[in-house]
Each structure stands twice: as structure tokens, then as C-alpha cells.
TORKOL-4160 file (C-alpha; in steps of 0.2 Angstrom, whole numbers, padded with zeros to 4 digits, m for minus):
311
<pt num="1" X="0240" Y="m0060" Z="1370"/>
<pt num="2" X="0226" Y="m0051" Z="1379"/>
<pt num="3" X="0217" Y="m0034" Z="1381"/>
<pt num="4" X="0225" Y="m0020" Z="1391"/>
<pt num="5" X="0214" Y="m0009" Z="1401"/>
<pt num="6" X="0223" Y="0008" Z="1404"/>
<pt num="7" X="0217" Y="0021" Z="1416"/>
<pt num="8" X="0223" Y="0032" Z="1431"/>
<pt num="9" X="0216" Y="0039" Z="1447"/>
<pt num="10" X="0219" Y="0056" Z="1441"/>
<pt num="11" X="0204" Y="0055" Z="1430"/>
<pt num="12" X="0193" Y="0055" Z="1445"/>
<pt num="13" X="0201" Y="0072" Z="1451"/>
<pt num="14" X="0195" Y="0081" Z="1436"/>
<pt num="15" X="0180" Y="0090" Z="1444"/>
<pt num="16" X="0167" Y="0098" Z="1432"/>
<pt num="17" X="0156" Y="0104" Z="1446"/>
<pt num="18" X="0138" Y="0099" Z="1451"/>
<pt num="19" X="0126" Y="0094" Z="1438"/>
<pt num="20" X="0139" Y="0093" Z="1424"/>
<pt num="21" X="0136" Y="0078" Z="1412"/>
<pt num="22" X="0155" Y="0074" Z="1410"/>
<pt num="23" X="0157" Y="0070" Z="1428"/>
<pt num="24" X="0168" Y="0058" Z="1437"/>
<pt num="25" X="0153" Y="0046" Z="1440"/>
<pt num="26" X="0155" Y="0042" Z="1421"/>
<pt num="27" X="0172" Y="0034" Z="1423"/>
<pt num="28" X="0166" Y="0026" Z="1440"/>
<pt num="29" X="0152" Y="0018" Z="1430"/>
<pt num="30" X="0164" Y="0011" Z="1417"/>
<pt num="31" X="0176" Y="0004" Z="1429"/>
<pt num="32" X="0163" Y="m0004" Z="1440"/>
<pt num="33" X="0156" Y="m0013" Z="1425"/>
<pt num="34" X="0174" Y="m0019" Z="1421"/>
<pt num="35" X="0175" Y="m0027" Z="1438"/>
<pt num="36" X="0164" Y="m0041" Z="1434"/>
<pt num="37" X="0172" Y="m0058" Z="1434"/>
<pt num="38" X="0172" Y="m0059" Z="1415"/>
<pt num="39" X="0185" Y="m0045" Z="1414"/>
<pt num="40" X="0197" Y="m0054" Z="1426"/>
<pt num="41" X="0209" Y="m0057" Z="1411"/>
<pt num="42" X="0211" Y="m0039" Z="1407"/>
<pt num="43" X="0229" Y="m0033" Z="1409"/>
<pt num="44" X="0226" Y="m0018" Z="1420"/>
<pt num="45" X="0239" Y="m0004" Z="1418"/>
<pt num="46" X="0242" Y="0013" Z="1425"/>
<pt num="47" X="0242" Y="0027" Z="1412"/>
<pt num="48" X="0258" Y="0038" Z="1411"/>
<pt num="49" X="0257" Y="0056" Z="1408"/>
<pt num="50" X="0259" Y="0062" Z="1390"/>
<pt num="51" X="0275" Y="0073" Z="1388"/>
<pt num="52" X="0275" Y="0090" Z="1381"/>
<pt num="53" X="0285" Y="0083" Z="1366"/>
<pt num="54" X="0271" Y="0071" Z="1362"/>
<pt num="55" X="0257" Y="0084" Z="1363"/>
<pt num="56" X="0267" Y="0095" Z="1351"/>
<pt num="57" X="0265" Y="0083" Z="1337"/>
<pt num="58" X="0246" Y="0088" Z="1337"/>
<pt num="59" X="0245" Y="0105" Z="1346"/>
<pt num="60" X="0255" Y="0120" Z="1344"/>
<pt num="61" X="0267" Y="0125" Z="1357"/>
<pt num="62" X="0258" Y="0141" Z="1362"/>
<pt num="63" X="0242" Y="0131" Z="1365"/>
<pt num="64" X="0250" Y="0117" Z="1375"/>
<pt num="65" X="0260" Y="0129" Z="1386"/>
<pt num="66" X="0244" Y="0139" Z="1389"/>
<pt num="67" X="0235" Y="0124" Z="1395"/>
<pt num="68" X="0249" Y="0117" Z="1405"/>
<pt num="69" X="0251" Y="0134" Z="1414"/>
<pt num="70" X="0233" Y="0134" Z="1421"/>
<pt num="71" X="0234" Y="0134" Z="1440"/>
<pt num="72" X="0218" Y="0132" Z="1450"/>
<pt num="73" X="0216" Y="0131" Z="1469"/>
<pt num="74" X="0208" Y="0115" Z="1476"/>
<pt num="75" X="0189" Y="0118" Z="1475"/>
<pt num="76" X="0191" Y="0131" Z="1462"/>
<pt num="77" X="0182" Y="0129" Z="1445"/>
<pt num="78" X="0185" Y="0138" Z="1429"/>
<pt num="79" X="0175" Y="0138" Z="1412"/>
<pt num="80" X="0186" Y="0137" Z="1396"/>
<pt num="81" X="0170" Y="0139" Z="1386"/>
<pt num="82" X="0152" Y="0137" Z="1390"/>
<pt num="83" X="0153" Y="0118" Z="1391"/>
<pt num="84" X="0171" Y="0114" Z="1396"/>
<pt num="85" X="0174" Y="0116" Z="1415"/>
<pt num="86" X="0191" Y="0113" Z="1423"/>
<pt num="87" X="0197" Y="0111" Z="1441"/>
<pt num="88" X="0214" Y="0109" Z="1450"/>
<pt num="89" X="0215" Y="0091" Z="1445"/>
<pt num="90" X="0210" Y="0094" Z="1427"/>
<pt num="91" X="0227" Y="0097" Z="1418"/>
<pt num="92" X="0235" Y="0082" Z="1426"/>
<pt num="93" X="0220" Y="0071" Z="1421"/>
<pt num="94" X="0221" Y="0078" Z="1403"/>
<pt num="95" X="0240" Y="0073" Z="1402"/>
<pt num="96" X="0236" Y="0056" Z="1408"/>
<pt num="97" X="0221" Y="0054" Z="1396"/>
<pt num="98" X="0233" Y="0057" Z="1381"/>
<pt num="99" X="0246" Y="0047" Z="1390"/>
<pt num="100" X="0233" Y="0032" Z="1391"/>
<pt num="101" X="0230" Y="0032" Z="1372"/>
<pt num="102" X="0249" Y="0033" Z="1369"/>
<pt num="103" X="0251" Y="0018" Z="1381"/>
<pt num="104" X="0238" Y="0008" Z="1372"/>
<pt num="105" X="0248" Y="0011" Z="1355"/>
<pt num="106" X="0264" Y="0005" Z="1364"/>
<pt num="107" X="0255" Y="m0010" Z="1371"/>
<pt num="108" X="0249" Y="m0017" Z="1354"/>
<pt num="109" X="0265" Y="m0012" Z="1345"/>
<pt num="110" X="0276" Y="m0020" Z="1358"/>
<pt num="111" X="0265" Y="m0036" Z="1356"/>
<pt num="112" X="0261" Y="m0039" Z="1374"/>
<pt num="113" X="0243" Y="m0035" Z="1371"/>
<pt num="114" X="0233" Y="m0036" Z="1355"/>
<pt num="115" X="0220" Y="m0024" Z="1359"/>
<pt num="116" X="0219" Y="m0009" Z="1372"/>
<pt num="117" X="0205" Y="0001" Z="1380"/>
<pt num="118" X="0210" Y="0018" Z="1387"/>
<pt num="119" X="0196" Y="0022" Z="1401"/>
<pt num="120" X="0199" Y="0041" Z="1402"/>
<pt num="121" X="0192" Y="0058" Z="1405"/>
<pt num="122" X="0192" Y="0071" Z="1399"/>
<pt num="123" X="0188" Y="0065" Z="1382"/>
<pt num="124" X="0197" Y="0072" Z="1367"/>
<pt num="125" X="0189" Y="0071" Z="1350"/>
<pt num="126" X="0182" Y="0089" Z="1350"/>
<pt num="127" X="0199" Y="0097" Z="1354"/>
<pt num="128" X="0207" Y="0104" Z="1338"/>
<pt num="129" X="0225" Y="0110" Z="1336"/>
<pt num="130" X="0222" Y="0126" Z="1345"/>
<pt num="131" X="0205" Y="0125" Z="1353"/>
<pt num="132" X="0198" Y="0116" Z="1368"/>
<pt num="133" X="0179" Y="0113" Z="1369"/>
<pt num="134" X="0165" Y="0100" Z="1370"/>
<pt num="135" X="0173" Y="0094" Z="1387"/>
<pt num="136" X="0190" Y="0091" Z="1379"/>
<pt num="137" X="0207" Y="0099" Z="1381"/>
<pt num="138" X="0220" Y="0088" Z="1371"/>
<pt num="139" X="0215" Y="0077" Z="1357"/>
<pt num="140" X="0219" Y="0060" Z="1364"/>
<pt num="141" X="0217" Y="0049" Z="1349"/>
<pt num="142" X="0226" Y="0061" Z="1338"/>
<pt num="143" X="0241" Y="0062" Z="1350"/>
<pt num="144" X="0241" Y="0043" Z="1350"/>
<pt num="145" X="0240" Y="0042" Z="1331"/>
<pt num="146" X="0255" Y="0054" Z="1328"/>
<pt num="147" X="0264" Y="0044" Z="1342"/>
<pt num="148" X="0262" Y="0028" Z="1332"/>
<pt num="149" X="0270" Y="0036" Z="1317"/>
<pt num="150" X="0284" Y="0044" Z="1326"/>
<pt num="151" X="0289" Y="0030" Z="1338"/>
<pt num="152" X="0283" Y="0015" Z="1328"/>
<pt num="153" X="0285" Y="0020" Z="1310"/>
<pt num="154" X="0266" Y="0016" Z="1306"/>
<pt num="155" X="0264" Y="0025" Z="1290"/>
<pt num="156" X="0245" Y="0025" Z="1289"/>
<pt num="157" X="0234" Y="0027" Z="1304"/>
<pt num="158" X="0215" Y="0027" Z="1304"/>
<pt num="159" X="0204" Y="0034" Z="1318"/>
<pt num="160" X="0185" Y="0029" Z="1318"/>
<pt num="161" X="0173" Y="0037" Z="1329"/>
<pt num="162" X="0155" Y="0031" Z="1334"/>
<pt num="163" X="0152" Y="0044" Z="1347"/>
<pt num="164" X="0135" Y="0053" Z="1343"/>
<pt num="165" X="0144" Y="0069" Z="1341"/>
<pt num="166" X="0156" Y="0073" Z="1327"/>
<pt num="167" X="0174" Y="0074" Z="1332"/>
<pt num="168" X="0178" Y="0090" Z="1323"/>
<pt num="169" X="0195" Y="0092" Z="1332"/>
<pt num="170" X="0201" Y="0075" Z="1325"/>
<pt num="171" X="0195" Y="0080" Z="1308"/>
<pt num="172" X="0204" Y="0096" Z="1308"/>
<pt num="173" X="0220" Y="0088" Z="1313"/>
<pt num="174" X="0219" Y="0074" Z="1300"/>
<pt num="175" X="0211" Y="0082" Z="1285"/>
<pt num="176" X="0227" Y="0089" Z="1277"/>
<pt num="177" X="0237" Y="0073" Z="1280"/>
<pt num="178" X="0234" Y="0060" Z="1267"/>
<pt num="179" X="0241" Y="0046" Z="1278"/>
<pt num="180" X="0229" Y="0049" Z="1292"/>
<pt num="181" X="0211" Y="0044" Z="1290"/>
<pt num="182" X="0196" Y="0049" Z="1300"/>
<pt num="183" X="0178" Y="0042" Z="1299"/>
<pt num="184" X="0163" Y="0046" Z="1309"/>
<pt num="185" X="0145" Y="0042" Z="1311"/>
<pt num="186" X="0136" Y="0055" Z="1321"/>
<pt num="187" X="0119" Y="0063" Z="1324"/>
<pt num="188" X="0116" Y="0078" Z="1313"/>
<pt num="189" X="0111" Y="0092" Z="1317"/>
<pt num="190" X="0119" Y="0091" Z="1334"/>
<pt num="191" X="0134" Y="0099" Z="1342"/>
<pt num="192" X="0146" Y="0104" Z="1336"/>
<pt num="193" X="0137" Y="0107" Z="1319"/>
<pt num="194" X="0151" Y="0099" Z="1308"/>
<pt num="195" X="0153" Y="0083" Z="1300"/>
<pt num="196" X="0144" Y="0085" Z="1283"/>
<pt num="197" X="0146" Y="0071" Z="1270"/>
<pt num="198" X="0154" Y="0084" Z="1259"/>
<pt num="199" X="0169" Y="0086" Z="1270"/>
<pt num="200" X="0182" Y="0074" Z="1263"/>
<pt num="201" X="0199" Y="0080" Z="1267"/>
<pt num="202" X="0214" Y="0083" Z="1256"/>
<pt num="203" X="0214" Y="0065" Z="1249"/>
<pt num="204" X="0197" Y="0059" Z="1253"/>
<pt num="205" X="0204" Y="0054" Z="1269"/>
<pt num="206" X="0189" Y="0061" Z="1279"/>
<pt num="207" X="0173" Y="0052" Z="1279"/>
<pt num="208" X="0157" Y="0058" Z="1288"/>
<pt num="209" X="0140" Y="0049" Z="1288"/>
<pt num="210" X="0128" Y="0060" Z="1297"/>
<pt num="211" X="0113" Y="0052" Z="1304"/>
<pt num="212" X="0096" Y="0061" Z="1307"/>
<pt num="213" X="0089" Y="0062" Z="1324"/>
<pt num="214" X="0079" Y="0045" Z="1328"/>
<pt num="215" X="0091" Y="0034" Z="1318"/>
<pt num="216" X="0091" Y="0017" Z="1325"/>
<pt num="217" X="0102" Y="0001" Z="1325"/>
<pt num="218" X="0098" Y="m0003" Z="1306"/>
<pt num="219" X="0103" Y="0015" Z="1301"/>
<pt num="220" X="0119" Y="0014" Z="1311"/>
<pt num="221" X="0124" Y="m0003" Z="1305"/>
<pt num="222" X="0120" Y="0002" Z="1287"/>
<pt num="223" X="0131" Y="0017" Z="1288"/>
<pt num="224" X="0146" Y="0007" Z="1294"/>
<pt num="225" X="0143" Y="m0009" Z="1283"/>
<pt num="226" X="0139" Y="0000" Z="1267"/>
<pt num="227" X="0150" Y="0016" Z="1268"/>
<pt num="228" X="0163" Y="0017" Z="1282"/>
<pt num="229" X="0170" Y="m0001" Z="1283"/>
<pt num="230" X="0173" Y="m0002" Z="1264"/>
<pt num="231" X="0182" Y="0015" Z="1264"/>
<pt num="232" X="0193" Y="0009" Z="1278"/>
<pt num="233" X="0197" Y="m0007" Z="1269"/>
<pt num="234" X="0202" Y="0004" Z="1254"/>
<pt num="235" X="0213" Y="0015" Z="1265"/>
<pt num="236" X="0221" Y="m0001" Z="1273"/>
<pt num="237" X="0228" Y="0006" Z="1289"/>
<pt num="238" X="0243" Y="0000" Z="1298"/>
<pt num="239" X="0235" Y="0004" Z="1315"/>
<pt num="240" X="0216" Y="0007" Z="1320"/>
<pt num="241" X="0211" Y="0018" Z="1334"/>
<pt num="242" X="0193" Y="0020" Z="1340"/>
<pt num="243" X="0185" Y="0036" Z="1347"/>
<pt num="244" X="0173" Y="0025" Z="1358"/>
<pt num="245" X="0158" Y="0036" Z="1363"/>
<pt num="246" X="0143" Y="0027" Z="1369"/>
<pt num="247" X="0131" Y="0042" Z="1368"/>
<pt num="248" X="0122" Y="0036" Z="1353"/>
<pt num="249" X="0113" Y="0024" Z="1365"/>
<pt num="250" X="0094" Y="0026" Z="1365"/>
<pt num="251" X="0095" Y="0031" Z="1384"/>
<pt num="252" X="0108" Y="0045" Z="1382"/>
<pt num="253" X="0101" Y="0062" Z="1388"/>
<pt num="254" X="0112" Y="0072" Z="1376"/>
<pt num="255" X="0107" Y="0066" Z="1360"/>
<pt num="256" X="0093" Y="0057" Z="1350"/>
<pt num="257" X="0099" Y="0041" Z="1341"/>
<pt num="258" X="0092" Y="0025" Z="1346"/>
<pt num="259" X="0106" Y="0012" Z="1347"/>
<pt num="260" X="0106" Y="m0003" Z="1358"/>
<pt num="261" X="0120" Y="m0010" Z="1368"/>
<pt num="262" X="0122" Y="m0024" Z="1356"/>
<pt num="263" X="0126" Y="m0012" Z="1342"/>
<pt num="264" X="0142" Y="m0008" Z="1351"/>
<pt num="265" X="0146" Y="m0026" Z="1352"/>
<pt num="266" X="0143" Y="m0027" Z="1333"/>
<pt num="267" X="0153" Y="m0013" Z="1327"/>
<pt num="268" X="0168" Y="m0018" Z="1339"/>
<pt num="269" X="0168" Y="m0035" Z="1331"/>
<pt num="270" X="0167" Y="m0027" Z="1313"/>
<pt num="271" X="0182" Y="m0016" Z="1317"/>
<pt num="272" X="0192" Y="m0031" Z="1325"/>
<pt num="273" X="0189" Y="m0040" Z="1309"/>
<pt num="274" X="0196" Y="m0025" Z="1299"/>
<pt num="275" X="0211" Y="m0024" Z="1310"/>
<pt num="276" X="0214" Y="m0042" Z="1307"/>
<pt num="277" X="0214" Y="m0039" Z="1289"/>
<pt num="278" X="0226" Y="m0024" Z="1289"/>
<pt num="279" X="0234" Y="m0021" Z="1306"/>
<pt num="280" X="0239" Y="m0038" Z="1312"/>
<pt num="281" X="0224" Y="m0036" Z="1324"/>
<pt num="282" X="0232" Y="m0021" Z="1332"/>
<pt num="283" X="0217" Y="m0010" Z="1339"/>
<pt num="284" X="0217" Y="0004" Z="1352"/>
<pt num="285" X="0201" Y="0011" Z="1359"/>
<pt num="286" X="0199" Y="0027" Z="1369"/>
<pt num="287" X="0183" Y="0032" Z="1379"/>
<pt num="288" X="0174" Y="0048" Z="1373"/>
<pt num="289" X="0156" Y="0052" Z="1377"/>
<pt num="290" X="0142" Y="0043" Z="1385"/>
<pt num="291" X="0131" Y="0052" Z="1398"/>
<pt num="292" X="0118" Y="0039" Z="1405"/>
<pt num="293" X="0128" Y="0030" Z="1418"/>
<pt num="294" X="0119" Y="0013" Z="1416"/>
<pt num="295" X="0119" Y="0013" Z="1397"/>
<pt num="296" X="0137" Y="0019" Z="1398"/>
<pt num="297" X="0143" Y="0005" Z="1409"/>
<pt num="298" X="0134" Y="m0008" Z="1400"/>
<pt num="299" X="0139" Y="m0002" Z="1383"/>
<pt num="300" X="0158" Y="0000" Z="1388"/>
<pt num="301" X="0158" Y="m0017" Z="1395"/>
<pt num="302" X="0150" Y="m0024" Z="1379"/>
<pt num="303" X="0164" Y="m0015" Z="1369"/>
<pt num="304" X="0178" Y="m0021" Z="1380"/>
<pt num="305" X="0171" Y="m0039" Z="1380"/>
<pt num="306" X="0172" Y="m0039" Z="1361"/>
<pt num="307" X="0190" Y="m0033" Z="1362"/>
<pt num="308" X="0194" Y="m0047" Z="1374"/>
<pt num="309" X="0186" Y="m0060" Z="1362"/>
<pt num="310" X="0198" Y="m0054" Z="1348"/>
<pt num="311" X="0213" Y="m0055" Z="1359"/>
């Protein structure tokens, strides 16, 4: 078995306008880094579009239909909120982003890949059941988690999130379901202002480790080794999904943590070991944030290389 890389050309047609940090150049940087000879063994797959039925497992019908009904002319941009900009290609991109995460689940459950990386945009972890925001329209990892339950009968699914921003959308979707687990390390205070340690969910199935500005590799590794990874072992998921944001890197312009590229190798290896213990090695990762193009490319490459070593 190997690692699947799932992406789609539609992601480059999601135009957020000049100067917006969540630009198509982000995905270009990731894909360019994955063209190195070391990544030749990747199983490169084209992402399908998520269906309305798949989205409805997470988002209410009125929300899904309102997003799908958006029609913009070529070259036209619209603001959904003060940070989330869409264009004529954005809705198609959002459908394929959720579809890529779903395809990653199918790949590891069917067994032709052991791990999968969905190189997508727009990201998803800030999208709540009824709310877009933070550059996100649909919650890609939550749609994938509920697909794993419905299609594959996976009873317990965990999403872990090392993006520098708290995934309040994923937390809102998971917090009242004891068979879903969400864990996040993130800078605090920082957008979106959520993710306090006291937020624990209906069955202690939410775990947040806020990190103060300036936290470094040692702080990040301690948060995971001492708190998040033991809780994940206790939850014992049947499938592990990663919200893989790389904006906790010291070079990122939108935050103030001080991680190095090697930290993403370390946490990926730790999560692979956990997946080996509980999920027969099955692990799916989906791209979230990361806004320094050089750091994003190198960090995503380190993450995928670690996934490949496991496979």
C-alpha cells in the first residue's frame, strides 16, 4: 500500500482577489513541493465533487442549498464575511474540497492506500453547521468523518487539528456526538477566539490545548505528547483524520507561534503510530491553513513524506 494524493484543478479557480492570504498560490506551492522525485510513489488521484447528500450529513439543507445557489459571473468577487471571498469558481472548488476528503476516506477504507493527503482549497475547519467563515464554506473533515460512519460503518472517528487557528466549526459539529472526537492545539488569543481548555463536549470528546503567542517546538510537542495523544489513545478511534494546517510555522504572517518544519514531521509520525495502534494504520489528512508560501511548501512536503514512510 502507499499514500494517495488527492487534488483537483478546480481548486486553482477559487479566486479570492489580489492580496488575499488564501490564494491559489498556496496550493501551487504545495503541489510544486510534491513534484520532487521523492514523491514519485504517490498515488495521484483526481478529487470527485461531494454530493448534496454527503454535505447534508453535516450541514442543514437550507445552508447547503444557499451555498450551491450562489452564481457569480467570471471575474466577479463577493464577500461572504470580512475574510471569506468567493468567485465564479469557488462553489465548484468547495464541492471538490469536501469530495477530496471523502475520497481519502474511501482510499484507506478500500485498502488500496494506507494514508491519504487531500491537497485542497478552500479549507474547511472554520465552517460550522450553518456558518461559513475564516476562508471556509463546507467543513471538509467533518463531511469525511460522517461519510466514514455512513458508508463504512466506522463507529468512532477522531479529527485532530494542528492548524494555528482553532477549528470552531469542527468542534461545533462534533461536540454533541460522543462517538466523534476533536482535538486541537492552537494559538490563543487569536482568530476565531474559541478553543478554551474548558470546552469539553458532551462526553469529554472535545480537547483544546491553547498555546500562548510565541510558543515554540517544545511547547507544541509537550501539548501533544502529554495531553492530546494520551486522550486519543483513550478514545481509540476507528479512523483518524487530520486538519493539517501549517500556519503555526515560525515564518507564517498570520500568527505568532514558532514551529519548525521538523515539528510537522514529528507530529505526523506520532499520529501514524497512533493510527497503527487503533485504526489499522488508516489515516486521512486534509490541507487547512499556511500562508507563507515557502514554509507551507516545505511543511506540507515534510508531512506527506512522513505519511509515505508509514505506508
